[in-house]
All heavy atoms as TSV, in Angstrom:
chain	resi	resn	atom	element	x	y	z
A	1	MET	N	N	11.041	18.759	65.248
A	1	MET	CA	C	11.374	18.924	66.649
A	1	MET	C	C	11.112	17.615	67.359
A	1	MET	O	O	10.097	16.956	67.142
A	1	MET	CB	C	10.524	20.020	67.267
A	1	MET	CG	C	10.786	20.183	68.735
A	1	MET	SD	S	9.893	21.592	69.345
A	1	MET	CE	C	10.311	21.483	71.032
A	2	TYR	N	N	12.021	17.213	68.197
A	2	TYR	CA	C	11.919	15.991	68.974
A	2	TYR	C	C	11.697	16.373	70.429
A	2	TYR	O	O	12.443	17.158	70.993
A	2	TYR	CB	C	13.206	15.183	68.832
A	2	TYR	CG	C	13.295	13.985	69.734
A	2	TYR	CD1	C	12.504	12.871	69.504
A	2	TYR	CD2	C	14.172	13.962	70.801
A	2	TYR	CE1	C	12.589	11.765	70.326
A	2	TYR	CE2	C	14.267	12.856	71.629
A	2	TYR	CZ	C	13.474	11.760	71.382
A	2	TYR	OH	O	13.558	10.676	72.188
A	3	VAL	N	N	10.642	15.849	71.031
A	3	VAL	CA	C	10.352	16.122	72.435
A	3	VAL	C	C	10.600	14.834	73.206
A	3	VAL	O	O	9.892	13.850	73.025
A	3	VAL	CB	C	8.894	16.599	72.625
A	3	VAL	CG1	C	8.618	16.876	74.092
A	3	VAL	CG2	C	8.637	17.841	71.788
A	4	ALA	N	N	11.635	14.836	74.039
A	4	ALA	CA	C	12.039	13.643	74.783
A	4	ALA	C	C	11.175	13.500	76.039
A	4	ALA	O	O	11.454	14.103	77.059
A	4	ALA	CB	C	13.517	13.740	75.154
A	5	THR	N	N	10.123	12.703	75.941
A	5	THR	CA	C	9.218	12.490	77.064
A	5	THR	C	C	9.139	10.995	77.353
A	5	THR	O	O	8.774	10.219	76.466
A	5	THR	CB	C	7.812	13.025	76.731
A	5	THR	OG1	O	7.926	14.388	76.313
A	5	THR	CG2	C	6.903	12.950	77.941
A	6	PRO	N	N	9.461	10.578	78.576
A	6	PRO	CA	C	9.392	9.160	78.915
A	6	PRO	C	C	7.968	8.609	78.782
A	6	PRO	O	O	6.981	9.332	78.968
A	6	PRO	CB	C	9.839	9.110	80.383
A	6	PRO	CG	C	10.581	10.388	80.608
A	6	PRO	CD	C	9.954	11.395	79.684
A	7	LEU	N	N	7.866	7.322	78.475
A	7	LEU	CA	C	6.572	6.671	78.312
A	7	LEU	C	C	5.695	6.840	79.549
A	7	LEU	O	O	4.493	7.090	79.436
A	7	LEU	CB	C	6.772	5.179	78.013
A	7	LEU	CG	C	5.510	4.355	77.814
A	7	LEU	CD1	C	4.683	4.894	76.656
A	7	LEU	CD2	C	5.874	2.905	77.577
A	8	GLU	N	N	6.282	6.758	80.727
A	8	GLU	CA	C	5.520	6.894	81.969
A	8	GLU	C	C	4.843	8.266	82.057
A	8	GLU	O	O	3.706	8.384	82.500
A	8	GLU	CB	C	6.423	6.705	83.195
A	8	GLU	CG	C	7.060	5.336	83.302
A	8	GLU	CD	C	8.275	5.161	82.397
A	8	GLU	OE1	O	8.927	6.162	82.026
A	8	GLU	OE2	O	8.565	4.007	82.037
A	9	VAL	N	N	5.542	9.293	81.617
A	9	VAL	CA	C	4.986	10.649	81.632
A	9	VAL	C	C	3.865	10.758	80.595
A	9	VAL	O	O	2.820	11.357	80.855
A	9	VAL	CB	C	6.083	11.703	81.387
A	9	VAL	CG1	C	5.494	13.097	81.262
A	9	VAL	CG2	C	7.108	11.650	82.506
A	10	CYS	N	N	4.057	10.169	79.435
A	10	CYS	CA	C	3.008	10.177	78.410
A	10	CYS	C	C	1.735	9.528	78.951
A	10	CYS	O	O	0.633	10.032	78.736
A	10	CYS	CB	C	3.476	9.444	77.160
A	10	CYS	SG	S	4.799	10.264	76.261
A	11	GLU	N	N	1.904	8.428	79.663
A	11	GLU	CA	C	0.741	7.735	80.224
A	11	GLU	C	C	0.051	8.586	81.292
A	11	GLU	O	O	-1.179	8.615	81.367
A	11	GLU	CB	C	1.153	6.391	80.806
A	11	GLU	CG	C	1.535	5.397	79.724
A	11	GLU	CD	C	1.870	4.035	80.261
A	11	GLU	OE1	O	0.935	3.227	80.407
A	11	GLU	OE2	O	3.060	3.770	80.534
A	12	GLN	N	N	0.813	9.288	82.106
A	12	GLN	CA	C	0.230	10.145	83.139
A	12	GLN	C	C	-0.552	11.303	82.532
A	12	GLN	O	O	-1.565	11.726	83.076
A	12	GLN	CB	C	1.320	10.710	84.053
A	12	GLN	CG	C	1.970	9.687	84.936
A	12	GLN	CD	C	3.199	10.249	85.642
A	12	GLN	OE1	O	3.596	11.389	85.428
A	12	GLN	NE2	N	3.807	9.434	86.485
A	13	ARG	N	N	-0.086	11.813	81.403
A	13	ARG	CA	C	-0.713	12.970	80.766
A	13	ARG	C	C	-1.828	12.596	79.791
A	13	ARG	O	O	-2.463	13.465	79.215
A	13	ARG	CB	C	0.350	13.764	79.995
A	13	ARG	CG	C	1.394	14.376	80.881
A	13	ARG	CD	C	2.431	15.089	80.050
A	13	ARG	NE	N	3.440	15.712	80.872
A	13	ARG	CZ	C	4.510	16.318	80.399
A	13	ARG	NH1	N	4.707	16.376	79.089
A	13	ARG	NH2	N	5.394	16.855	81.216
A	14	ASP	N	N	-2.074	11.327	79.615
A	14	ASP	CA	C	-3.006	10.830	78.613
A	14	ASP	C	C	-4.455	11.086	79.013
A	14	ASP	O	O	-5.061	10.323	79.760
A	14	ASP	CB	C	-2.769	9.341	78.397
A	14	ASP	CG	C	-3.669	8.743	77.348
A	14	ASP	OD1	O	-4.192	9.500	76.503
A	14	ASP	OD2	O	-3.843	7.512	77.361
A	15	ARG	N	N	-5.028	12.156	78.509
A	15	ARG	CA	C	-6.408	12.545	78.849
A	15	ARG	C	C	-7.453	11.635	78.221
A	15	ARG	O	O	-8.553	11.495	78.736
A	15	ARG	CB	C	-6.663	13.975	78.405
A	15	ARG	CG	C	-5.844	14.973	79.166
A	15	ARG	CD	C	-6.155	16.376	78.710
A	15	ARG	NE	N	-5.281	17.302	79.411
A	15	ARG	CZ	C	-5.174	18.566	79.098
A	15	ARG	NH1	N	-5.873	19.064	78.103
A	15	ARG	NH2	N	-4.372	19.346	79.775
A	16	LYS	N	N	-7.120	11.033	77.095
A	16	LYS	CA	C	-8.097	10.193	76.395
A	16	LYS	C	C	-8.032	8.727	76.821
A	16	LYS	O	O	-8.860	7.930	76.396
A	16	LYS	CB	C	-7.879	10.294	74.886
A	16	LYS	CG	C	-8.141	11.681	74.348
A	16	LYS	CD	C	-7.946	11.723	72.859
A	16	LYS	CE	C	-8.205	13.121	72.331
A	16	LYS	NZ	N	-8.026	13.177	70.877
A	17	GLY	N	N	-7.027	8.365	77.602
A	17	GLY	CA	C	-6.920	6.990	78.079
A	17	GLY	C	C	-6.435	6.002	77.030
A	17	GLY	O	O	-6.656	4.800	77.166
A	18	LEU	N	N	-5.768	6.488	75.981
A	18	LEU	CA	C	-5.315	5.595	74.915
A	18	LEU	C	C	-4.258	4.608	75.390
A	18	LEU	O	O	-4.253	3.448	74.968
A	18	LEU	CB	C	-4.776	6.412	73.739
A	18	LEU	CG	C	-5.821	7.239	72.990
A	18	LEU	CD1	C	-5.152	8.083	71.913
A	18	LEU	CD2	C	-6.880	6.343	72.386
A	19	TYR	N	N	-3.364	5.044	76.258
A	19	TYR	CA	C	-2.320	4.139	76.744
A	19	TYR	C	C	-2.928	3.019	77.584
A	19	TYR	O	O	-2.548	1.854	77.461
A	19	TYR	CB	C	-1.260	4.899	77.543
A	19	TYR	CG	C	-0.363	5.735	76.671
A	19	TYR	CD1	C	-0.618	7.084	76.464
A	19	TYR	CD2	C	0.746	5.186	76.043
A	19	TYR	CE1	C	0.195	7.855	75.661
A	19	TYR	CE2	C	1.568	5.940	75.231
A	19	TYR	CZ	C	1.282	7.275	75.046
A	19	TYR	OH	O	2.092	8.040	74.243
A	20	ALA	N	N	-3.892	3.347	78.436
A	20	ALA	CA	C	-4.573	2.333	79.246
A	20	ALA	C	C	-5.328	1.355	78.349
A	20	ALA	O	O	-5.295	0.139	78.578
A	20	ALA	CB	C	-5.525	2.993	80.234
A	21	LYS	N	N	-5.987	1.875	77.312
A	21	LYS	CA	C	-6.707	1.009	76.377
A	21	LYS	C	C	-5.742	0.110	75.623
A	21	LYS	O	O	-6.028	-1.069	75.386
A	21	LYS	CB	C	-7.523	1.848	75.398
A	21	LYS	CG	C	-8.707	2.528	76.046
A	21	LYS	CD	C	-9.430	3.412	75.060
A	21	LYS	CE	C	-10.551	4.180	75.738
A	21	LYS	NZ	N	-11.214	5.117	74.819
A	22	ALA	N	N	-4.583	0.647	75.254
A	22	ALA	CA	C	-3.581	-0.149	74.548
A	22	ALA	C	C	-3.034	-1.253	75.461
A	22	ALA	O	O	-2.869	-2.395	75.030
A	22	ALA	CB	C	-2.438	0.734	74.054
A	23	ARG	N	N	-2.779	-0.935	76.711
A	23	ARG	CA	C	-2.292	-1.942	77.659
A	23	ARG	C	C	-3.337	-3.030	77.904
A	23	ARG	O	O	-2.998	-4.177	78.161
A	23	ARG	CB	C	-1.877	-1.294	78.969
A	23	ARG	CG	C	-0.586	-0.481	78.838
A	23	ARG	CD	C	0.041	-0.244	80.188
A	23	ARG	NE	N	1.234	0.560	80.084
A	23	ARG	CZ	C	2.451	0.074	79.809
A	23	ARG	NH1	N	2.616	-1.192	79.572
A	23	ARG	NH2	N	3.492	0.880	79.754
A	24	ALA	N	N	-4.616	-2.663	77.808
A	24	ALA	CA	C	-5.710	-3.628	77.995
A	24	ALA	C	C	-6.002	-4.410	76.714
A	24	ALA	O	O	-6.856	-5.291	76.712
A	24	ALA	CB	C	-6.964	-2.903	78.462
A	25	GLY	N	N	-5.314	-4.074	75.619
A	25	GLY	CA	C	-5.513	-4.769	74.357
A	25	GLY	C	C	-6.704	-4.282	73.554
A	25	GLY	O	O	-7.108	-4.915	72.589
A	26	LYS	N	N	-7.262	-3.146	73.918
A	26	LYS	CA	C	-8.439	-2.613	73.236
A	26	LYS	C	C	-8.093	-1.723	72.052
A	26	LYS	O	O	-8.936	-1.500	71.188
A	26	LYS	CB	C	-9.299	-1.822	74.220
A	26	LYS	CG	C	-9.860	-2.675	75.336
A	26	LYS	CD	C	-10.660	-1.842	76.303
A	26	LYS	CE	C	-11.196	-2.696	77.436
A	26	LYS	NZ	N	-11.949	-1.900	78.412
A	27	VAL	N	N	-6.872	-1.193	72.032
A	27	VAL	CA	C	-6.440	-0.284	70.974
A	27	VAL	C	C	-5.062	-0.735	70.497
A	27	VAL	O	O	-4.228	-1.151	71.285
A	27	VAL	CB	C	-6.345	1.169	71.510
A	27	VAL	CG1	C	-5.826	2.104	70.441
A	27	VAL	CG2	C	-7.680	1.649	72.016
A	28	LYS	N	N	-4.845	-0.635	69.193
A	28	LYS	CA	C	-3.533	-0.955	68.624
A	28	LYS	C	C	-2.957	0.297	67.987
A	28	LYS	O	O	-3.651	1.267	67.738
A	28	LYS	CB	C	-3.660	-2.061	67.584
A	28	LYS	CG	C	-4.069	-3.373	68.184
A	28	LYS	CD	C	-4.073	-4.458	67.158
A	28	LYS	CE	C	-4.492	-5.764	67.824
A	28	LYS	NZ	N	-4.384	-6.886	66.937
A	29	GLY	N	N	-1.663	0.276	67.745
A	29	GLY	CA	C	-1.013	1.390	67.077
A	29	GLY	C	C	-0.553	2.488	68.010
A	29	GLY	O	O	-0.356	3.618	67.574
A	30	VAL	N	N	-0.386	2.175	69.294
A	30	VAL	CA	C	0.078	3.168	70.255
A	30	VAL	C	C	1.587	2.971	70.453
A	30	VAL	O	O	2.026	1.937	70.944
A	30	VAL	CB	C	-0.668	3.055	71.605
A	30	VAL	CG1	C	-0.143	4.072	72.597
A	30	VAL	CG2	C	-2.161	3.248	71.388
A	31	THR	N	N	2.349	3.965	70.061
A	31	THR	CA	C	3.802	3.883	70.139
A	31	THR	C	C	4.262	3.665	71.571
A	31	THR	O	O	3.829	4.348	72.482
A	31	THR	CB	C	4.443	5.168	69.581
A	31	THR	OG1	O	3.991	5.353	68.247
A	31	THR	CG2	C	5.967	5.082	69.598
A	32	GLY	N	N	5.132	2.690	71.749
A	32	GLY	CA	C	5.672	2.380	73.070
A	32	GLY	C	C	4.887	1.294	73.789
A	32	GLY	O	O	5.371	0.698	74.744
A	33	ILE	N	N	3.662	1.022	73.342
A	33	ILE	CA	C	2.844	-0.026	73.953
A	33	ILE	C	C	2.642	-1.163	72.953
A	33	ILE	O	O	3.163	-2.248	73.134
A	33	ILE	CB	C	1.463	0.518	74.420
A	33	ILE	CG1	C	1.623	1.728	75.337
A	33	ILE	CG2	C	0.667	-0.591	75.108
A	33	ILE	CD1	C	2.244	1.442	76.683
A	34	THR	N	N	1.871	-0.923	71.901
A	34	THR	CA	C	1.627	-1.968	70.906
A	34	THR	C	C	2.558	-1.856	69.702
A	34	THR	O	O	2.741	-2.833	68.983
A	34	THR	CB	C	0.166	-1.924	70.407
A	34	THR	OG1	O	-0.099	-0.635	69.854
A	34	THR	CG2	C	-0.797	-2.207	71.549
A	35	ASP	N	N	3.092	-0.685	69.472
A	35	ASP	CA	C	4.059	-0.481	68.391
A	35	ASP	C	C	5.400	-0.110	69.003
A	35	ASP	O	O	5.441	0.592	70.011
A	35	ASP	CB	C	3.610	0.656	67.465
A	35	ASP	CG	C	2.465	0.252	66.555
A	35	ASP	OD1	O	2.075	-0.927	66.575
A	35	ASP	OD2	O	1.972	1.115	65.817
A	36	PRO	N	N	6.486	-0.577	68.396
A	36	PRO	CA	C	7.797	-0.249	68.968
A	36	PRO	C	C	8.130	1.226	68.825
A	36	PRO	O	O	7.675	1.896	67.896
A	36	PRO	CB	C	8.765	-1.091	68.137
A	36	PRO	CG	C	8.056	-1.319	66.848
A	36	PRO	CD	C	6.582	-1.359	67.183
A	37	TYR	N	N	8.888	1.712	69.772
A	37	TYR	CA	C	9.405	3.074	69.691
A	37	TYR	C	C	10.756	3.014	69.007
A	37	TYR	O	O	11.639	2.278	69.421
A	37	TYR	CB	C	9.559	3.697	71.081
A	37	TYR	CG	C	10.327	5.001	71.037
A	37	TYR	CD1	C	9.756	6.130	70.494
A	37	TYR	CD2	C	11.635	5.072	71.498
A	37	TYR	CE1	C	10.462	7.324	70.416
A	37	TYR	CE2	C	12.340	6.261	71.433
A	37	TYR	CZ	C	11.749	7.372	70.892
A	37	TYR	OH	O	12.447	8.543	70.816
A	38	VAL	N	N	10.920	3.763	67.944
A	38	VAL	CA	C	12.178	3.809	67.201
A	38	VAL	C	C	12.708	5.232	67.304
A	38	VAL	O	O	12.118	6.163	66.741
A	38	VAL	CB	C	11.973	3.415	65.723
A	38	VAL	CG1	C	13.292	3.463	64.973
A	38	VAL	CG2	C	11.327	2.053	65.621
A	39	PRO	N	N	13.801	5.430	68.055
A	39	PRO	CA	C	14.344	6.786	68.201
A	39	PRO	C	C	14.767	7.379	66.864
A	39	PRO	O	O	15.236	6.671	65.981
A	39	PRO	CB	C	15.565	6.602	69.104
A	39	PRO	CG	C	15.453	5.240	69.672
A	39	PRO	CD	C	14.575	4.448	68.766
A	40	ILE	N	N	14.601	8.664	66.733
A	40	ILE	CA	C	15.016	9.379	65.534
A	40	ILE	C	C	16.539	9.518	65.559
A	40	ILE	O	O	17.118	9.858	66.583
A	40	ILE	CB	C	14.348	10.766	65.494
A	40	ILE	CG1	C	12.832	10.600	65.469
A	40	ILE	CG2	C	14.838	11.580	64.316
A	40	ILE	CD1	C	12.083	11.892	65.668
A	41	LYS	N	N	17.176	9.254	64.434
A	41	LYS	CA	C	18.636	9.310	64.390
A	41	LYS	C	C	19.172	10.700	64.097
A	41	LYS	O	O	20.206	11.087	64.596
A	41	LYS	CB	C	19.159	8.316	63.352
A	41	LYS	CG	C	18.899	6.885	63.755
A	41	LYS	CD	C	19.479	5.919	62.768
A	41	LYS	CE	C	19.184	4.500	63.218
A	41	LYS	NZ	N	19.716	3.508	62.334
A	42	THR	N	N	18.469	11.452	63.279
A	42	THR	CA	C	18.914	12.808	62.978
A	42	THR	C	C	17.838	13.779	63.441
A	42	THR	O	O	16.681	13.655	63.069
A	42	THR	CB	C	19.172	13.007	61.473
A	42	THR	OG1	O	17.999	12.670	60.756
A	42	THR	CG2	C	20.328	12.151	60.999
A	43	LEU	N	N	18.234	14.702	64.246
A	43	LEU	CA	C	17.297	15.653	64.823
A	43	LEU	C	C	17.665	17.071	64.413
A	43	LEU	O	O	18.803	17.366	64.108
A	43	LEU	CB	C	17.341	15.560	66.353
A	43	LEU	CG	C	17.153	14.188	66.969
A	43	LEU	CD1	C	17.425	14.244	68.457
A	43	LEU	CD2	C	15.755	13.700	66.719
A	44	GLY	N	N	16.701	17.945	64.473
A	44	GLY	CA	C	16.966	19.345	64.223
A	44	GLY	C	C	16.968	20.136	65.513
A	44	GLY	O	O	17.841	20.933	65.772
A	45	PHE	N	N	15.990	19.860	66.369
A	45	PHE	CA	C	15.845	20.595	67.619
A	45	PHE	C	C	15.259	19.631	68.639
A	45	PHE	O	O	14.328	18.906	68.342
A	45	PHE	CB	C	14.894	21.781	67.412
A	45	PHE	CG	C	14.697	22.630	68.623
A	45	PHE	CD1	C	15.612	23.617	68.951
A	45	PHE	CD2	C	13.601	22.441	69.449
A	45	PHE	CE1	C	15.422	24.420	70.062
A	45	PHE	CE2	C	13.406	23.228	70.568
A	45	PHE	CZ	C	14.325	24.215	70.877
A	46	ALA	N	N	15.805	19.609	69.847
A	46	ALA	CA	C	15.323	18.695	70.879
A	46	ALA	C	C	15.027	19.458	72.166
A	46	ALA	O	O	15.681	20.451	72.469
A	46	ALA	CB	C	16.357	17.608	71.149
A	47	ALA	N	N	14.042	18.987	72.909
A	47	ALA	CA	C	13.681	19.591	74.191
A	47	ALA	C	C	13.286	18.489	75.160
A	47	ALA	O	O	12.832	17.433	74.749
A	47	ALA	CB	C	12.524	20.562	74.009
A	48	GLN	N	N	13.473	18.736	76.448
A	48	GLN	CA	C	13.108	17.774	77.481
A	48	GLN	C	C	12.085	18.423	78.413
A	48	GLN	O	O	12.443	18.987	79.443
A	48	GLN	CB	C	14.333	17.318	78.253
A	48	GLN	CG	C	15.303	16.533	77.389
A	48	GLN	CD	C	16.528	16.104	78.158
A	48	GLN	OE1	O	17.091	16.881	78.907
A	48	GLN	NE2	N	16.915	14.868	77.967
A	49	PRO	N	N	10.792	18.353	78.074
A	49	PRO	CA	C	9.779	19.066	78.844
A	49	PRO	C	C	9.513	18.499	80.234
A	49	PRO	O	O	8.839	19.131	81.022
A	49	PRO	CB	C	8.535	18.971	77.964
A	49	PRO	CG	C	8.740	17.726	77.190
A	49	PRO	CD	C	10.222	17.657	76.951
A	50	THR	N	N	10.028	17.324	80.541
A	50	THR	CA	C	9.812	16.784	81.890
A	50	THR	C	C	10.751	17.424	82.894
A	50	THR	O	O	10.549	17.292	84.097
A	50	THR	CB	C	10.015	15.266	81.908
A	50	THR	OG1	O	11.317	14.963	81.428
A	50	THR	CG2	C	8.971	14.569	81.067
A	51	LYS	N	N	11.753	18.143	82.425
A	51	LYS	CA	C	12.710	18.809	83.313
A	51	LYS	C	C	12.404	20.292	83.484
A	51	LYS	O	O	12.965	20.948	84.335
A	51	LYS	CB	C	14.128	18.630	82.785
A	51	LYS	CG	C	14.570	17.185	82.787
A	51	LYS	CD	C	15.986	17.029	82.319
A	51	LYS	CE	C	16.380	15.570	82.352
A	51	LYS	NZ	N	17.767	15.365	81.970
A	52	ASN	N	N	11.533	20.845	82.640
A	52	ASN	CA	C	11.195	22.264	82.665
A	52	ASN	C	C	9.726	22.423	82.304
A	52	ASN	O	O	9.075	21.476	81.913
A	52	ASN	CB	C	11.982	23.060	81.605
A	52	ASN	CG	C	13.361	22.574	81.352
A	52	ASN	OD1	O	13.559	21.479	80.895
A	52	ASN	ND2	N	14.329	23.399	81.615
A	53	THR	N	N	9.249	23.650	82.390
A	53	THR	CA	C	7.914	23.946	81.866
A	53	THR	C	C	8.014	23.891	80.342
A	53	THR	O	O	9.116	23.986	79.785
A	53	THR	CB	C	7.452	25.353	82.289
A	53	THR	OG1	O	8.295	26.322	81.646
A	53	THR	CG2	C	7.464	25.534	83.797
A	54	PRO	N	N	6.890	23.751	79.639
A	54	PRO	CA	C	6.969	23.736	78.177
A	54	PRO	C	C	7.657	24.974	77.600
A	54	PRO	O	O	8.440	24.876	76.663
A	54	PRO	CB	C	5.503	23.665	77.753
A	54	PRO	CG	C	4.841	22.958	78.889
A	54	PRO	CD	C	5.550	23.463	80.121
A	55	MET	N	N	7.398	26.154	78.165
A	55	MET	CA	C	8.030	27.377	77.666
A	55	MET	C	C	9.539	27.333	77.888
A	55	MET	O	O	10.316	27.669	76.999
A	55	MET	CB	C	7.433	28.613	78.336
A	55	MET	CG	C	8.006	29.918	77.801
A	55	MET	SD	S	7.740	30.183	76.042
A	55	MET	CE	C	6.017	30.586	76.032
A	56	GLU	N	N	9.969	26.902	79.076
A	56	GLU	CA	C	11.409	26.802	79.360
A	56	GLU	C	C	12.062	25.780	78.445
A	56	GLU	O	O	13.166	26.000	77.938
A	56	GLU	CB	C	11.636	26.398	80.820
A	56	GLU	CG	C	11.267	27.465	81.819
A	56	GLU	CD	C	11.271	26.947	83.250
A	56	GLU	OE1	O	11.156	25.728	83.470
A	56	GLU	OE2	O	11.399	27.801	84.141
A	57	ALA	N	N	11.374	24.657	78.216
A	57	ALA	CA	C	11.922	23.613	77.338
A	57	ALA	C	C	12.126	24.164	75.936
A	57	ALA	O	O	13.153	23.907	75.304
A	57	ALA	CB	C	11.008	22.410	77.317
A	58	ALA	N	N	11.158	24.944	75.447
A	58	ALA	CA	C	11.287	25.525	74.113
A	58	ALA	C	C	12.427	26.522	74.040
A	58	ALA	O	O	13.185	26.569	73.079
A	58	ALA	CB	C	9.979	26.196	73.711
A	59	GLN	N	N	12.586	27.311	75.097
A	59	GLN	CA	C	13.638	28.317	75.120
A	59	GLN	C	C	15.017	27.697	75.319
A	59	GLN	O	O	16.020	28.208	74.824
A	59	GLN	CB	C	13.367	29.347	76.226
A	59	GLN	CG	C	12.163	30.197	75.907
A	59	GLN	CD	C	11.763	31.099	77.065
A	59	GLN	OE1	O	12.237	30.961	78.177
A	59	GLN	NE2	N	10.857	32.029	76.794
A	60	GLU	N	N	15.086	26.610	76.070
A	60	GLU	CA	C	16.377	25.983	76.382
A	60	GLU	C	C	16.681	24.784	75.480
A	60	GLU	O	O	17.682	24.125	75.684
A	60	GLU	CB	C	16.415	25.538	77.838
A	60	GLU	CG	C	16.340	26.703	78.793
A	60	GLU	CD	C	16.306	26.270	80.240
A	60	GLU	OE1	O	16.564	25.084	80.531
A	60	GLU	OE2	O	16.013	27.122	81.087
A	61	GLY	N	N	15.815	24.508	74.513
A	61	GLY	CA	C	16.069	23.393	73.596
A	61	GLY	C	C	17.403	23.588	72.905
A	61	GLY	O	O	17.991	24.657	72.913
A	62	TYR	N	N	17.873	22.538	72.308
A	62	TYR	CA	C	19.191	22.610	71.690
A	62	TYR	C	C	19.156	22.029	70.279
A	62	TYR	O	O	18.333	21.190	69.965
A	62	TYR	CB	C	20.224	21.860	72.536
A	62	TYR	CG	C	19.799	20.457	72.926
A	62	TYR	CD1	C	20.176	19.369	72.158
A	62	TYR	CD2	C	19.027	20.218	74.060
A	62	TYR	CE1	C	19.786	18.100	72.491
A	62	TYR	CE2	C	18.633	18.951	74.408
A	62	TYR	CZ	C	19.023	17.880	73.619
A	62	TYR	OH	O	18.624	16.612	73.952
A	63	ILE	N	N	20.023	22.528	69.467
A	63	ILE	CA	C	20.147	22.066	68.085
A	63	ILE	C	C	21.042	20.830	68.094
A	63	ILE	O	O	22.102	20.821	68.690
A	63	ILE	CB	C	20.780	23.146	67.184
A	63	ILE	CG1	C	19.982	24.454	67.274
A	63	ILE	CG2	C	20.904	22.669	65.756
A	63	ILE	CD1	C	18.558	24.374	66.797
A	64	VAL	N	N	20.567	19.786	67.427
A	64	VAL	CA	C	21.353	18.547	67.351
A	64	VAL	C	C	21.598	18.153	65.928
A	64	VAL	O	O	20.993	18.622	65.027
A	64	VAL	CB	C	20.666	17.401	68.109
A	64	VAL	CG1	C	20.832	17.558	69.583
A	64	VAL	CG2	C	19.216	17.316	67.758
């Protein structure tokens, strides 16, 4: 399952502060900050949780 969440939203939801630490150079291996983001080419199921609640996203997800 692929969950399409923008980097900005991931940073806002980051309870452990990993994105902030990665931006400060304290942590490596954070996708989108220190490691490149490589989109998946073949998907089975996709959802966009930033447009709906998680339950709605799961129910309205689509097969790709």
